[in-house]
N, C-alpha and C positions, 0 to 999 in steps of 0.2 A: 436479540424481534427476529424474525425470519421473516419475510419478502413469499407470499402463496401467490400473489397475481396481479399483477399493475396492467391498469386500465390508463391507455394516452387515449385522448379527448383534442379537437379545437373546435375557438370558435372564431371566424371571420370578421367586423363589420361588427361586431357587441351583438347588441339585441335587438338589431330588422337587420342582422345579420344569417349564417349559418356554420350549422353546427357540421362533428360529423367524425367520424372513430375512424384509428387506426386500419381492421380491421374491413370495414365499410359497414358494417350491421348498424351501425347511424348515420342516415346521411337526409339529414335536415332542410330546409328551409327554415327561419325563423319570422320570426313574427312581435310589434310590441300592441299589445292591448288597447283599444282604445277607452278603457277608466284612465291609462299612464302614454294619454296621448299620441298613441301611436294609429296606423290604416284599420288594425285589429284582419291583418289579412291572413287567411291560410298557413300559414303560421308557425314553429308550438312556438312556447315561450318557454327561458330559465326554470323558472316556480313551478309551469307541468312537467322537465325531463327528475325536477329536483325528488316536487313529491311520490311521481314510483319511480325513480331508485330511492324512498326510507318508506314506501310502504311496502315495498319488496322484500327491503332492505330485513326491513321490521315483522313481516311473512317469515319472515328465514329463522324470527327469530324467537317470532313463538313453536312454531311448528319442532326446532330443534329443544326446544324446553318440555315442548307439550311429549315428544318421544324420554326423555331422561326422566318425565316423569312415572313414564308406561301411562298417559292417557291418548285414547284414543278419535284424534279429530279429526272432523270428515276434510278430506281436499276442497271445500269449499266454503271454508274459510276465509277471510277479506280484512282485506286492511284499506280501509280510506282516508290519503291524504289531502286533506287542504292546507293548499301554500297558500298567507299571509303576505302580499304585499302591502308595509305600512310608512307612515312618514308620520316623522313628527317636531319639531324643534330644535333636536339636533337630525335630524336625516333621514335616509328610512333605513328601514328594517327589516328581517320575516319575522313572521309565527306561526306556529303549524299545529292542527289536529286532527288525533290519526283515530276516527274510528277504528273499534276493529269488530265483527259480526262471527266470535267464534260459537258455531253451533253443537245441541247438546250440553253445553258444559254448565256449573249452576253460577255466581255471584259473583260470589270468594273466590274458586278455581280459578275463574277470566278474570277476574281482579289483578287475583299472585302471576296467571302467565304474563299479562300484557308487563306491572305493575318489571315482572323479575323481565320479562324484553328490553325495555326501554333503557336497565342497565347491563347488558349484555351484545347489544344494536348497537355497529362496529359508528352511522348516524345515530345514532342518539346518543354514543359517547363522544362522534363531533361535535354536534351544537350544543352537549350541553351547559350550562353559566354561560351562550352564548342570545339563546331565544328561548321567550317561548314552546314551549310544546305540555299539548293536553292530551291528556290520554281518557277517551269515548271504549266503554265496551259496553254492544250495542248485544239488546237481548232479543228474543223471540216472544 
């Protein structure tokens, strides 16, 4: 195994605290949403950060696969990640819905792309068999 890149992030004070990266590119206050008993302040929350990261990584996997298949997808394709913070009798857990919009592809090609992306995306691999991930292909 060869490590290509490492990123170091720090959270101080838990969900209502502060997050930052070693390079200073992220330096933000955290707030707990009102629906989770917090003040709903102006800060971001871990689910938003996770959703942004997962959507970007999954989009990268789609673009990589499209290139390998010589599919010319437009740069305005998108992945919207909805992260659900859920609770049951065993405690809290996450669920993810990835809505993938790939203009100009037919249903079969789009479904193949997102299913293959789910196999190679590092975030999908990290969550495999841990949380429910729902994949949706959005069409025009």
